[in-house]
N, CA, C, O and the ligand as a Tripos MOL2 file, in Angstrom:
@<TRIPOS>MOLECULE
protein
  293   291    74     0     0
PROTEIN
NO_CHARGES

@<TRIPOS>ATOM
      1 N          14.5360    3.2080  -13.9840 N.3       1 MET1
      2 CA         13.7290    3.3140  -12.7670 C.3       1 MET1
      3 C          12.9030    2.0470  -12.5590 C.2       1 MET1
      4 O          12.3160    1.4990  -13.4920 O.2       1 MET1
      5 N          12.8780    1.6110  -11.3250 N.am      2 LYS2
      6 CA         12.0720    0.4440  -10.9690 C.3       2 LYS2
      7 C          11.0550    0.8140   -9.9110 C.2       2 LYS2
      8 O          11.2390    1.7710   -9.1590 O.2       2 LYS2
      9 N           9.9920    0.0540   -9.8620 N.am      3 CYS3
     10 CA          9.0160    0.2170   -8.7930 C.3       3 CYS3
     11 C           9.6780   -0.1750   -7.4730 C.2       3 CYS3
     12 O          10.3270   -1.2170   -7.3790 O.2       3 CYS3
     13 N           9.5080    0.6700   -6.4580 N.am      4 ILE4
     14 CA         10.1550    0.3490   -5.1890 C.3       4 ILE4
     15 C           9.3770   -0.7030   -4.4190 C.2       4 ILE4
     16 O           9.8630   -1.2410   -3.4240 O.2       4 ILE4
     17 N           8.1850   -0.9910   -4.8740 N.am      5 ASN5
     18 CA          7.3760   -1.9980   -4.1980 C.3       5 ASN5
     19 C           7.6180   -3.3890   -4.7680 C.2       5 ASN5
     20 O           7.9540   -4.3150   -4.0290 O.2       5 ASN5
     21 N           7.4480   -3.5420   -6.0840 N.am      6 CYS6
     22 CA          7.5470   -4.8710   -6.6930 C.3       6 CYS6
     23 C           8.7770   -4.9810   -7.5890 C.2       6 CYS6
     24 O           9.0540   -6.0520   -8.1290 O.2       6 CYS6
     25 N           9.5330   -3.8580   -7.7540 N.am      7 HIS7
     26 CA         10.7590   -3.8410   -8.5540 C.3       7 HIS7
     27 C          10.4980   -4.1220  -10.0320 C.2       7 HIS7
     28 O          11.4060   -4.4990  -10.7720 O.2       7 HIS7
     29 N           9.2690   -3.9380  -10.4450 N.am      8 SER8
     30 CA          8.9490   -4.0580  -11.8580 C.3       8 SER8
     31 C           9.4880   -2.8550  -12.6170 C.2       8 SER8
     32 O           9.5610   -1.7540  -12.0730 O.2       8 SER8
     33 N           9.8650   -3.0650  -13.8730 N.am      9 ILE9
     34 CA         10.2960   -1.9320  -14.6920 C.3       9 ILE9
     35 C           9.1460   -1.4250  -15.5540 C.2       9 ILE9
     36 O           9.3280   -0.5620  -16.4120 O.2       9 ILE9
     37 N           7.9680   -1.9740  -15.3110 N.am     10 ASP10
     38 CA          6.8000   -1.5760  -16.0790 C.3      10 ASP10
     39 C           6.1980   -0.3090  -15.4710 C.2      10 ASP10
     40 O           5.0990   -0.3190  -14.9160 O.2      10 ASP10
     41 N           6.9600    0.7840  -15.5960 N.am     11 ILE11
     42 CA          6.5900    2.0370  -14.9630 C.3      11 ILE11
     43 C           6.1380    3.0310  -16.0190 C.2      11 ILE11
     44 O           6.8180    3.2360  -17.0250 O.2      11 ILE11
     45 N           4.9960    3.6400  -15.7850 N.am     12 GLY12
     46 CA          4.5190    4.6780  -16.6850 C.3      12 GLY12
     47 C           4.6960    6.0470  -16.0660 C.2      12 GLY12
     48 O           4.4650    6.2380  -14.8720 O.2      12 GLY12
     49 N           5.1070    6.9970  -16.8890 N.am     13 LYS13
     50 CA          5.2610    8.3550  -16.3830 C.3      13 LYS13
     51 C           3.9490    9.0920  -16.5670 C.2      13 LYS13
     52 O           3.4670    9.2270  -17.6910 O.2      13 LYS13
     53 N           3.3690    9.5680  -15.4810 N.am     14 ILE14
     54 CA          2.0580   10.2140  -15.5610 C.3      14 ILE14
     55 C           2.1390   11.6960  -15.2540 C.2      14 ILE14
     56 O           1.1260   12.3950  -15.2820 O.2      14 ILE14
     57 N           3.3340   12.1770  -14.9630 N.am     15 GLY15
     58 CA          3.5030   13.5980  -14.6770 C.3      15 GLY15
     59 C           4.9790   13.9140  -14.6190 C.2      15 GLY15
     60 O           5.8110   13.0120  -14.7170 O.2      15 GLY15
     61 N           5.3230   15.2010  -14.4590 N.am     16 PRO16
     62 CA          6.7390   15.6000  -14.4270 C.3      16 PRO16
     63 C           7.5340   14.8420  -13.3720 C.2      16 PRO16
     64 O           8.7070   14.5290  -13.5750 O.2      16 PRO16
     65 N           6.9060   14.5560  -12.2690 N.am     17 HIS17
     66 CA          7.5950   13.8530  -11.1910 C.3      17 HIS17
     67 C           6.7470   12.6880  -10.6820 C.2      17 HIS17
     68 O           6.9120   12.2220   -9.5540 O.2      17 HIS17
     69 N           5.8440   12.2360  -11.5350 N.am     18 GLN18
     70 CA          4.9220   11.1960  -11.0890 C.3      18 GLN18
     71 C           5.0560    9.9550  -11.9580 C.2      18 GLN18
     72 O           5.1120   10.0350  -13.1860 O.2      18 GLN18
     73 N           5.1040    8.8350  -11.3080 N.am     19 TYR19
     74 CA          5.2350    7.5650  -12.0180 C.3      19 TYR19
     75 C           4.1970    6.5880  -11.4970 C.2      19 TYR19
     76 O           3.8120    6.6310  -10.3290 O.2      19 TYR19
     77 N           3.7550    5.7170  -12.3700 N.am     20 PHE20
     78 CA          2.7380    4.7480  -11.9870 C.3      20 PHE20
     79 C           3.2110    3.3490  -12.3530 C.2      20 PHE20
     80 O           3.6390    3.1020  -13.4810 O.2      20 PHE20
     81 N           3.1290    2.4450  -11.3980 N.am     21 CYS21
     82 CA          3.5210    1.0620  -11.6530 C.3      21 CYS21
     83 C           2.3150    0.2800  -12.1350 C.2      21 CYS21
     84 O           1.3230    0.1420  -11.4190 O.2      21 CYS21
     85 N           2.4060   -0.2250  -13.3410 N.am     22 TRP22
     86 CA          1.2860   -0.9830  -13.9090 C.3      22 TRP22
     87 C           1.1870   -2.3620  -13.2880 C.2      22 TRP22
     88 O           0.1490   -3.0160  -13.3900 O.2      22 TRP22
     89 N           2.2280   -2.7990  -12.6620 N.am     23 ASN23
     90 CA          2.2400   -4.1490  -12.1010 C.3      23 ASN23
     91 C           1.5000   -4.2230  -10.7730 C.2      23 ASN23
     92 O           0.6710   -5.1090  -10.5660 O.2      23 ASN23
     93 N           1.8040   -3.2830   -9.8690 N.am     24 CYS24
     94 CA          1.1600   -3.3380   -8.5530 C.3      24 CYS24
     95 C           0.2820   -2.1190   -8.2960 C.2      24 CYS24
     96 O          -0.2420   -1.9470   -7.1950 O.2      24 CYS24
     97 N           0.1220   -1.2660   -9.3200 N.am     25 CYS25
     98 CA         -0.8140   -0.1450   -9.2380 C.3      25 CYS25
     99 C          -0.5280    0.8120   -8.0890 C.2      25 CYS25
    100 O          -1.4310    1.2010   -7.3480 O.2      25 CYS25
    101 N           0.7300    1.1830   -7.9540 N.am     26 ILE26
    102 CA          1.0400    2.2440   -7.0100 C.3      26 ILE26
    103 C           1.5760    3.4460   -7.7710 C.2      26 ILE26
    104 O           2.1330    3.3320   -8.8630 O.2      26 ILE26
    105 N           1.3870    4.5830   -7.1570 N.am     27 GLU27
    106 CA          1.8380    5.8310   -7.7560 C.3      27 GLU27
    107 C           3.0130    6.3550   -6.9550 C.2      27 GLU27
    108 O           2.9880    6.3690   -5.7240 O.2      27 GLU27
    109 N           4.0520    6.7890   -7.6740 N.am     28 MET28
    110 CA          5.2290    7.3280   -6.9960 C.3      28 MET28
    111 C           5.4220    8.7840   -7.4000 C.2      28 MET28
    112 O           5.5580    9.1020   -8.5820 O.2      28 MET28
    113 N           5.4330    9.6430   -6.4210 N.am     29 ASN29
    114 CA          5.6770   11.0560   -6.6790 C.3      29 ASN29
    115 C           7.0600   11.4120   -6.1550 C.2      29 ASN29
    116 O           7.3530   11.2520   -4.9700 O.2      29 ASN29
    117 N           7.9000   11.8940   -7.0530 N.am     30 ILE30
    118 CA          9.2550   12.2320   -6.6490 C.3      30 ILE30
    119 C           9.4200   13.7450   -6.6980 C.2      30 ILE30
    120 O           9.3390   14.3630   -7.7600 O.2      30 ILE30
    121 N           9.6490   14.3190   -5.5380 N.am     31 VAL31
    122 CA          9.8460   15.7620   -5.4470 C.3      31 VAL31
    123 C          11.1960   15.9970   -4.7880 C.2      31 VAL31
    124 O          11.3680   15.7610   -3.5920 O.2      31 VAL31
    125 N          12.1550   16.4670   -5.5880 N.am     32 GLY32
    126 CA         13.5130   16.6120   -5.0720 C.3      32 GLY32
    127 C          14.0460   15.2410   -4.6820 C.2      32 GLY32
    128 O          14.0750   14.3280   -5.5070 O.2      32 GLY32
    129 N          14.4630   15.0920   -3.4490 N.am     33 ASP33
    130 CA         14.9440   13.7870   -3.0000 C.3      33 ASP33
    131 C          13.9050   13.0970   -2.1280 C.2      33 ASP33
    132 O          14.2100   12.1490   -1.4040 O.2      33 ASP33
    133 N          12.6800   13.5850   -2.2090 N.am     34 LYS34
    134 CA         11.6130   13.0240   -1.3920 C.3      34 LYS34
    135 C          10.7110   12.1620   -2.2650 C.2      34 LYS34
    136 O          10.3440   12.5410   -3.3770 O.2      34 LYS34
    137 N          10.3710   11.0180   -1.7460 N.am     35 LEU35
    138 CA          9.5170   10.0980   -2.4870 C.3      35 LEU35
    139 C           8.2120    9.8750   -1.7350 C.2      35 LEU35
    140 O           8.2080    9.4980   -0.5630 O.2      35 LEU35
    141 N           7.1090   10.1160   -2.4280 N.am     36 ASP36
    142 CA          5.8040    9.8010   -1.8610 C.3      36 ASP36
    143 C           5.2170    8.6310   -2.6380 C.2      36 ASP36
    144 O           5.2440    8.6150   -3.8690 O.2      36 ASP36
    145 N           4.6980    7.6720   -1.9260 N.am     37 VAL37
    146 CA          4.1330    6.4940   -2.5710 C.3      37 VAL37
    147 C           2.6640    6.3630   -2.1970 C.2      37 VAL37
    148 O           2.2950    6.4740   -1.0280 O.2      37 VAL37
    149 N           1.8430    6.1290   -3.1950 N.am     38 TYR38
    150 CA          0.4230    5.9960   -2.9540 C.3      38 TYR38
    151 C          -0.0950    4.7100   -3.5770 C.2      38 TYR38
    152 O           0.3260    4.2990   -4.6580 O.2      38 TYR38
    153 N          -1.0140    4.0950   -2.8640 N.am     39 GLN39
    154 CA         -1.7500    2.9700   -3.4250 C.3      39 GLN39
    155 C          -3.0000    3.5180   -4.0950 C.2      39 GLN39
    156 O          -3.7590    4.2660   -3.4780 O.2      39 GLN39
    157 N          -3.2180    3.1550   -5.3460 N.am     40 VAL40
    158 CA         -4.4210    3.5880   -6.0470 C.3      40 VAL40
    159 C          -5.4730    2.4990   -5.9180 C.2      40 VAL40
    160 O          -5.2950    1.3740   -6.3860 O.2      40 VAL40
    161 N          -6.5690    2.8610   -5.2740 N.am     41 GLU41
    162 CA         -7.6280    1.8730   -5.0340 C.3      41 GLU41
    163 C          -8.4980    1.7100   -6.2790 C.2      41 GLU41
    164 O          -8.4230    2.5080   -7.2140 O.2      41 GLU41
    165 N          -9.3100    0.6800   -6.2750 N.am     42 GLU42
    166 CA        -10.1590    0.4080   -7.4340 C.3      42 GLU42
    167 C         -11.1360    1.5430   -7.7030 C.2      42 GLU42
    168 O         -11.5090    1.7860   -8.8510 O.2      42 GLU42
    169 N         -11.5500    2.2390   -6.6460 N.am     43 ASP43
    170 CA        -12.5100    3.3300   -6.8320 C.3      43 ASP43
    171 C         -11.8200    4.6450   -7.2000 C.2      43 ASP43
    172 O         -12.4700    5.6860   -7.3020 O.2      43 ASP43
    173 N         -10.5100    4.5920   -7.3960 N.am     44 GLY44
    174 CA         -9.7970    5.7830   -7.8350 C.3      44 GLY44
    175 C          -9.1890    6.5920   -6.7080 C.2      44 GLY44
    176 O          -8.4060    7.5110   -6.9490 O.2      44 GLY44
    177 N          -9.5430    6.2570   -5.4880 N.am     45 SER45
    178 CA         -8.9740    6.9800   -4.3670 C.3      45 SER45
    179 C          -7.5500    6.4990   -4.1100 C.2      45 SER45
    180 O          -7.1760    5.4030   -4.5260 O.2      45 SER45
    181 N          -6.7690    7.3090   -3.4350 N.am     46 VAL46
    182 CA         -5.3960    6.9320   -3.1520 C.3      46 VAL46
    183 C          -5.1520    6.9410   -1.6540 C.2      46 VAL46
    184 O          -5.7250    7.7460   -0.9190 O.2      46 VAL46
    185 N          -4.2910    6.0340   -1.2140 N.am     47 SER47
    186 CA         -3.8970    6.0300    0.1860 C.3      47 SER47
    187 C          -2.3750    6.0100    0.2470 C.2      47 SER47
    188 O          -1.7180    5.3330   -0.5440 O.2      47 SER47
    189 N          -1.8370    6.7460    1.1780 N.am     48 SER48
    190 CA         -0.3900    6.8860    1.2550 C.3      48 SER48
    191 C           0.2710    5.6100    1.7500 C.2      48 SER48
    192 O          -0.2070    4.9590    2.6790 O.2      48 SER48
    193 N           1.3800    5.2700    1.1080 N.am     49 LEU49
    194 CA          2.1740    4.1270    1.5620 C.3      49 LEU49
    195 C           3.5120    4.5910    2.1230 C.2      49 LEU49
    196 O           4.4420    3.7990    2.2760 O.2      49 LEU49
    197 N           3.5970    5.8600    2.4200 N.am     50 ASN50
    198 CA          4.8790    6.4010    2.8770 C.3      50 ASN50
    199 C           5.3980    5.7130    4.1300 C.2      50 ASN50
    200 O           6.6020    5.6700    4.3800 O.2      50 ASN50
    201 N           4.4640    5.1720    4.9170 N.am     51 ASP51
    202 CA          4.8800    4.4790    6.1280 C.3      51 ASP51
    203 C           5.6820    3.2270    5.8080 C.2      51 ASP51
    204 O           6.5170    2.7930    6.6020 O.2      51 ASP51
    205 N           5.4210    2.6470    4.6330 N.am     52 LEU52
    206 CA          6.0780    1.3960    4.2600 C.3      52 LEU52
    207 C           7.4180    1.6330    3.5780 C.2      52 LEU52
    208 O           8.3220    0.7990    3.6380 O.2      52 LEU52
    209 N           7.5270    2.7950    2.9240 N.am     53 PHE53
    210 CA          8.7380    3.0570    2.1560 C.3      53 PHE53
    211 C           9.3910    4.3340    2.6580 C.2      53 PHE53
    212 O           8.8550    5.4260    2.4710 O.2      53 PHE53
    213 N          10.5200    4.2030    3.2780 N.am     54 VAL54
    214 CA         11.2380    5.3830    3.7290 C.3      54 VAL54
    215 C          12.1680    5.8530    2.6210 C.2      54 VAL54
    216 O          12.4760    5.1050    1.6930 O.2      54 VAL54
    217 N          12.6030    7.0800    2.7270 N.am     55 ALA55
    218 CA         13.3480    7.7250    1.6510 C.3      55 ALA55
    219 C          14.5810    6.9300    1.2340 C.2      55 ALA55
    220 O          14.9430    6.9250    0.0580 O.2      55 ALA55
    221 N          15.2200    6.2680    2.1740 N.am     56 GLU56
    222 CA         16.4630    5.5810    1.8540 C.3      56 GLU56
    223 C          16.2570    4.4020    0.9130 C.2      56 GLU56
    224 O          17.2160    3.8900    0.3350 O.2      56 GLU56
    225 N          15.0040    3.9690    0.7560 N.am     57 ASP57
    226 CA         14.7300    2.8710   -0.1610 C.3      57 ASP57
    227 C          14.9560    3.2600   -1.6180 C.2      57 ASP57
    228 O          15.1070    2.3910   -2.4770 O.2      57 ASP57
    229 N          14.9800    4.5450   -1.8970 N.am     58 ILE58
    230 CA         15.1860    4.9920   -3.2760 C.3      58 ILE58
    231 C          16.5590    4.5620   -3.7790 C.2      58 ILE58
    232 O          16.7250    4.1750   -4.9360 O.2      58 ILE58
    233 N          17.5460    4.6400   -2.8720 N.am     59 GLY59
    234 CA         18.9220    4.3940   -3.2680 C.3      59 GLY59
    235 C          19.1540    3.0360   -3.8690 C.2      59 GLY59
    236 O          19.3780    2.9210   -5.0740 O.2      59 GLY59
    237 N          19.1060    2.0160   -3.0650 N.am     60 ASP60
    238 CA         19.3780    0.6830   -3.5760 C.3      60 ASP60
    239 C          18.3830   -0.3110   -2.9920 C.2      60 ASP60
    240 O          18.6130   -0.8550   -1.9130 O.2      60 ASP60
    241 N          17.2820   -0.5520   -3.6930 N.am     61 PRO61
    242 CA         16.2600   -1.4620   -3.1870 C.3      61 PRO61
    243 C          16.7710   -2.8860   -3.0280 C.2      61 PRO61
    244 O          16.2170   -3.6620   -2.2500 O.2      61 PRO61
    245 N          17.8210   -3.2300   -3.7600 N.am     62 GLN62
    246 CA         18.3710   -4.5850   -3.6560 C.3      62 GLN62
    247 C          18.8560   -4.8710   -2.2440 C.2      62 GLN62
    248 O          18.7540   -5.9950   -1.7540 O.2      62 GLN62
    249 N          19.3770   -3.8520   -1.6080 N.am     63 GLU63
    250 CA         19.9990   -4.0390   -0.3090 C.3      63 GLU63
    251 C          19.0330   -4.6200    0.7100 C.2      63 GLU63
    252 O          19.4100   -5.4440    1.5440 O.2      63 GLU63
    253 N          17.7670   -4.1750    0.6310 N.am     64 THR64
    254 CA         16.7820   -4.6430    1.5960 C.3      64 THR64
    255 C          16.2910   -6.0490    1.2570 C.2      64 THR64
    256 O          15.6030   -6.6790    2.0610 O.2      64 THR64
    257 N          16.6430   -6.5380    0.0750 N.am     65 GLN65
    258 CA         16.1560   -7.8320   -0.3620 C.3      65 GLN65
    259 C          17.1510   -8.9600   -0.0910 C.2      65 GLN65
    260 O          16.8180  -10.1350   -0.2440 O.2      65 GLN65
    261 N          18.3640   -8.6050    0.3070 N.am     66 THR66
    262 CA         19.4130   -9.6060    0.4050 C.3      66 THR66
    263 C          19.0530  -10.7360    1.3640 C.2      66 THR66
    264 O          19.4850  -11.8750    1.1880 O.2      66 THR66
    265 N          18.2670  -10.4110    2.3680 N.am     67 GLU67
    266 CA         17.9160  -11.4050    3.3680 C.3      67 GLU67
    267 C          17.2290  -12.6140    2.7320 C.2      67 GLU67
    268 O          17.4390  -13.7560    3.1410 O.2      67 GLU67
    269 N          16.4110  -12.3370    1.7340 N.am     68 ILE68
    270 CA         15.6310  -13.3900    1.0800 C.3      68 ILE68
    271 C          16.5500  -14.4080    0.3990 C.2      68 ILE68
    272 O          16.2720  -15.6070    0.3850 O.2      68 ILE68
    273 N          17.6400  -13.9040   -0.1610 N.am     69 TYR69
    274 CA         18.5120  -14.7570   -0.9490 C.3      69 TYR69
    275 C          19.7170  -15.2790   -0.1650 C.2      69 TYR69
    276 O          20.5850  -15.9500   -0.7230 O.2      69 TYR69
    277 N          19.7630  -14.9670    1.1190 N.am     70 SER70
    278 CA         20.9270  -15.3470    1.9070 C.3      70 SER70
    279 C          20.8150  -16.7620    2.4600 C.2      70 SER70
    280 O          21.6790  -17.2050    3.2170 O.2      70 SER70
    281 N          19.7710  -17.4610    2.0910 N.am     71 ASP71
    282 CA         19.5290  -18.8180    2.5820 C.3      71 ASP71
    283 C          20.5410  -19.7910    1.9730 C.2      71 ASP71
    284 O          20.5310  -20.0440    0.7680 O.2      71 ASP71
    285 N          21.4100  -20.3290    2.8250 N.am     72 ARG72
    286 CA         22.4250  -21.2690    2.3180 C.3      72 ARG72
    287 C          22.0070  -22.7060    2.5350 C.2      72 ARG72
    288 O          21.3060  -23.0190    3.4960 O.2      72 ARG72
    289 N          22.4290  -23.5620    1.6580 N.am     73 ARG73
    290 CA         22.0880  -24.9770    1.7950 C.3      73 ARG73
    291 C          23.2630  -25.7670    2.3520 C.2      73 ARG73
    292 O          23.1610  -26.9790    2.5350 O.2      73 ARG73
    293 ZN          5.0930   -2.0640   -8.5830 Zn       74 ZN74
@<TRIPOS>BOND
     1     1     2 1
     2     2     3 1
     3     3     4 2
     4     3     5 am
     5     5     6 1
     6     6     7 1
     7     7     8 2
     8     7     9 am
     9     9    10 1
    10    10    11 1
    11    11    12 2
    12    11    13 am
    13    13    14 1
    14    14    15 1
    15    15    16 2
    16    15    17 am
    17    17    18 1
    18    18    19 1
    19    19    20 2
    20    19    21 am
    21    21    22 1
    22    22    23 1
    23    23    24 2
    24    23    25 am
    25    25    26 1
    26    26    27 1
    27    27    28 2
    28    27    29 am
    29    29    30 1
    30    30    31 1
    31    31    32 2
    32    31    33 am
    33    33    34 1
    34    34    35 1
    35    35    36 2
    36    35    37 am
    37    37    38 1
    38    38    39 1
    39    39    40 2
    40    39    41 am
    41    41    42 1
    42    42    43 1
    43    43    44 2
    44    43    45 am
    45    45    46 1
    46    46    47 1
    47    47    48 2
    48    47    49 am
    49    49    50 1
    50    50    51 1
    51    51    52 2
    52    51    53 am
    53    53    54 1
    54    54    55 1
    55    55    56 2
    56    55    57 am
    57    57    58 1
    58    58    59 1
    59    59    60 2
    60    59    61 am
    61    61    62 1
    62    62    63 1
    63    63    64 2
    64    63    65 am
    65    65    66 1
    66    66    67 1
    67    67    68 2
    68    67    69 am
    69    69    70 1
    70    70    71 1
    71    71    72 2
    72    71    73 am
    73    73    74 1
    74    74    75 1
    75    75    76 2
    76    75    77 am
    77    77    78 1
    78    78    79 1
    79    79    80 2
    80    79    81 am
    81    81    82 1
    82    82    83 1
    83    83    84 2
    84    83    85 am
    85    85    86 1
    86    86    87 1
    87    87    88 2
    88    87    89 am
    89    89    90 1
    90    90    91 1
    91    91    92 2
    92    91    93 am
    93    93    94 1
    94    94    95 1
    95    95    96 2
    96    95    97 am
    97    97    98 1
    98    98    99 1
    99    99   100 2
   100    99   101 am
   101   101   102 1
   102   102   103 1
   103   103   104 2
   104   103   105 am
   105   105   106 1
   106   106   107 1
   107   107   108 2
   108   107   109 am
   109   109   110 1
   110   110   111 1
   111   111   112 2
   112   111   113 am
   113   113   114 1
   114   114   115 1
   115   115   116 2
   116   115   117 am
   117   117   118 1
   118   118   119 1
   119   119   120 2
   120   119   121 am
   121   121   122 1
   122   122   123 1
   123   123   124 2
   124   123   125 am
   125   125   126 1
   126   126   127 1
   127   127   128 2
   128   127   129 am
   129   129   130 1
   130   130   131 1
   131   131   132 2
   132   131   133 am
   133   133   134 1
   134   134   135 1
   135   135   136 2
   136   135   137 am
   137   137   138 1
   138   138   139 1
   139   139   140 2
   140   139   141 am
   141   141   142 1
   142   142   143 1
   143   143   144 2
   144   143   145 am
   145   145   146 1
   146   146   147 1
   147   147   148 2
   148   147   149 am
   149   149   150 1
   150   150   151 1
   151   151   152 2
   152   151   153 am
   153   153   154 1
   154   154   155 1
   155   155   156 2
   156   155   157 am
   157   157   158 1
   158   158   159 1
   159   159   160 2
   160   159   161 am
   161   161   162 1
   162   162   163 1
   163   163   164 2
   164   163   165 am
   165   165   166 1
   166   166   167 1
   167   167   168 2
   168   167   169 am
   169   169   170 1
   170   170   171 1
   171   171   172 2
   172   171   173 am
   173   173   174 1
   174   174   175 1
   175   175   176 2
   176   175   177 am
   177   177   178 1
   178   178   179 1
   179   179   180 2
   180   179   181 am
   181   181   182 1
   182   182   183 1
   183   183   184 2
   184   183   185 am
   185   185   186 1
   186   186   187 1
   187   187   188 2
   188   187   189 am
   189   189   190 1
   190   190   191 1
   191   191   192 2
   192   191   193 am
   193   193   194 1
   194   194   195 1
   195   195   196 2
   196   195   197 am
   197   197   198 1
   198   198   199 1
   199   199   200 2
   200   199   201 am
   201   201   202 1
   202   202   203 1
   203   203   204 2
   204   203   205 am
   205   205   206 1
   206   206   207 1
   207   207   208 2
   208   207   209 am
   209   209   210 1
   210   210   211 1
   211   211   212 2
   212   211   213 am
   213   213   214 1
   214   214   215 1
   215   215   216 2
   216   215   217 am
   217   217   218 1
   218   218   219 1
   219   219   220 2
   220   219   221 am
   221   221   222 1
   222   222   223 1
   223   223   224 2
   224   223   225 am
   225   225   226 1
   226   226   227 1
   227   227   228 2
   228   227   229 am
   229   229   230 1
   230   230   231 1
   231   231   232 2
   232   231   233 am
   233   233   234 1
   234   234   235 1
   235   235   236 2
   236   235   237 am
   237   237   238 1
   238   238   239 1
   239   239   240 2
   240   239   241 am
   241   241   242 1
   242   242   243 1
   243   243   244 2
   244   243   245 am
   245   245   246 1
   246   246   247 1
   247   247   248 2
   248   247   249 am
   249   249   250 1
   250   250   251 1
   251   251   252 2
   252   251   253 am
   253   253   254 1
   254   254   255 1
   255   255   256 2
   256   255   257 am
   257   257   258 1
   258   258   259 1
   259   259   260 2
   260   259   261 am
   261   261   262 1
   262   262   263 1
   263   263   264 2
   264   263   265 am
   265   265   266 1
   266   266   267 1
   267   267   268 2
   268   267   269 am
   269   269   270 1
   270   270   271 1
   271   271   272 2
   272   271   273 am
   273   273   274 1
   274   274   275 1
   275   275   276 2
   276   275   277 am
   277   277   278 1
   278   278   279 1
   279   279   280 2
   280   279   281 am
   281   281   282 1
   282   282   283 1
   283   283   284 2
   284   283   285 am
   285   285   286 1
   286   286   287 1
   287   287   288 2
   288   287   289 am
   289   289   290 1
   290   290   291 1
   291   291   292 2
@<TRIPOS>SUBSTRUCTURE
     1 MET1         2 RESIDUE 1 A MET
     2 LYS2         6 RESIDUE 1 A LYS
     3 CYS3        10 RESIDUE 1 A CYS
     4 ILE4        14 RESIDUE 1 A ILE
     5 ASN5        18 RESIDUE 1 A ASN
     6 CYS6        22 RESIDUE 1 A CYS
     7 HIS7        26 RESIDUE 1 A HIS
     8 SER8        30 RESIDUE 1 A SER
     9 ILE9        34 RESIDUE 1 A ILE
    10 ASP10       38 RESIDUE 1 A ASP
    11 ILE11       42 RESIDUE 1 A ILE
    12 GLY12       46 RESIDUE 1 A GLY
    13 LYS13       50 RESIDUE 1 A LYS
    14 ILE14       54 RESIDUE 1 A ILE
    15 GLY15       58 RESIDUE 1 A GLY
    16 PRO16       62 RESIDUE 1 A PRO
    17 HIS17       66 RESIDUE 1 A HIS
    18 GLN18       70 RESIDUE 1 A GLN
    19 TYR19       74 RESIDUE 1 A TYR
    20 PHE20       78 RESIDUE 1 A PHE
    21 CYS21       82 RESIDUE 1 A CYS
    22 TRP22       86 RESIDUE 1 A TRP
    23 ASN23       90 RESIDUE 1 A ASN
    24 CYS24       94 RESIDUE 1 A CYS
    25 CYS25       98 RESIDUE 1 A CYS
    26 ILE26      102 RESIDUE 1 A ILE
    27 GLU27      106 RESIDUE 1 A GLU
    28 MET28      110 RESIDUE 1 A MET
    29 ASN29      114 RESIDUE 1 A ASN
    30 ILE30      118 RESIDUE 1 A ILE
    31 VAL31      122 RESIDUE 1 A VAL
    32 GLY32      126 RESIDUE 1 A GLY
    33 ASP33      130 RESIDUE 1 A ASP
    34 LYS34      134 RESIDUE 1 A LYS
    35 LEU35      138 RESIDUE 1 A LEU
    36 ASP36      142 RESIDUE 1 A ASP
    37 VAL37      146 RESIDUE 1 A VAL
    38 TYR38      150 RESIDUE 1 A TYR
    39 GLN39      154 RESIDUE 1 A GLN
    40 VAL40      158 RESIDUE 1 A VAL
    41 GLU41      162 RESIDUE 1 A GLU
    42 GLU42      166 RESIDUE 1 A GLU
    43 ASP43      170 RESIDUE 1 A ASP
    44 GLY44      174 RESIDUE 1 A GLY
    45 SER45      178 RESIDUE 1 A SER
    46 VAL46      182 RESIDUE 1 A VAL
    47 SER47      186 RESIDUE 1 A SER
    48 SER48      190 RESIDUE 1 A SER
    49 LEU49      194 RESIDUE 1 A LEU
    50 ASN50      198 RESIDUE 1 A ASN
    51 ASP51      202 RESIDUE 1 A ASP
    52 LEU52      206 RESIDUE 1 A LEU
    53 PHE53      210 RESIDUE 1 A PHE
    54 VAL54      214 RESIDUE 1 A VAL
    55 ALA55      218 RESIDUE 1 A ALA
    56 GLU56      222 RESIDUE 1 A GLU
    57 ASP57      226 RESIDUE 1 A ASP
    58 ILE58      230 RESIDUE 1 A ILE
    59 GLY59      234 RESIDUE 1 A GLY
    60 ASP60      238 RESIDUE 1 A ASP
    61 PRO61      242 RESIDUE 1 A PRO
    62 GLN62      246 RESIDUE 1 A GLN
    63 GLU63      250 RESIDUE 1 A GLU
    64 THR64      254 RESIDUE 1 A THR
    65 GLN65      258 RESIDUE 1 A GLN
    66 THR66      262 RESIDUE 1 A THR
    67 GLU67      266 RESIDUE 1 A GLU
    68 ILE68      270 RESIDUE 1 A ILE
    69 TYR69      274 RESIDUE 1 A TYR
    70 SER70      278 RESIDUE 1 A SER
    71 ASP71      282 RESIDUE 1 A ASP
    72 ARG72      286 RESIDUE 1 A ARG
    73 ARG73      290 RESIDUE 1 A ARG
    74 ZN74       293 GROUP 0 **** ****
């Protein structure tokens, strides 16, 4: 499993369906095929990032990144 935000593999499991990325400090809750993403603020509060990550991003995050590497010389 990788972080869908920064693609780090430095993921900690904090619950049965909850994961926390130590690299960018987001929390991922996976319920069935639904993914909820939260930003954990310094004061401990969380804000939803679901607007940034749609469910289809779970499948293959590489696909959305291809544009970055498609630069030909
Ligand atoms: Zn991350």
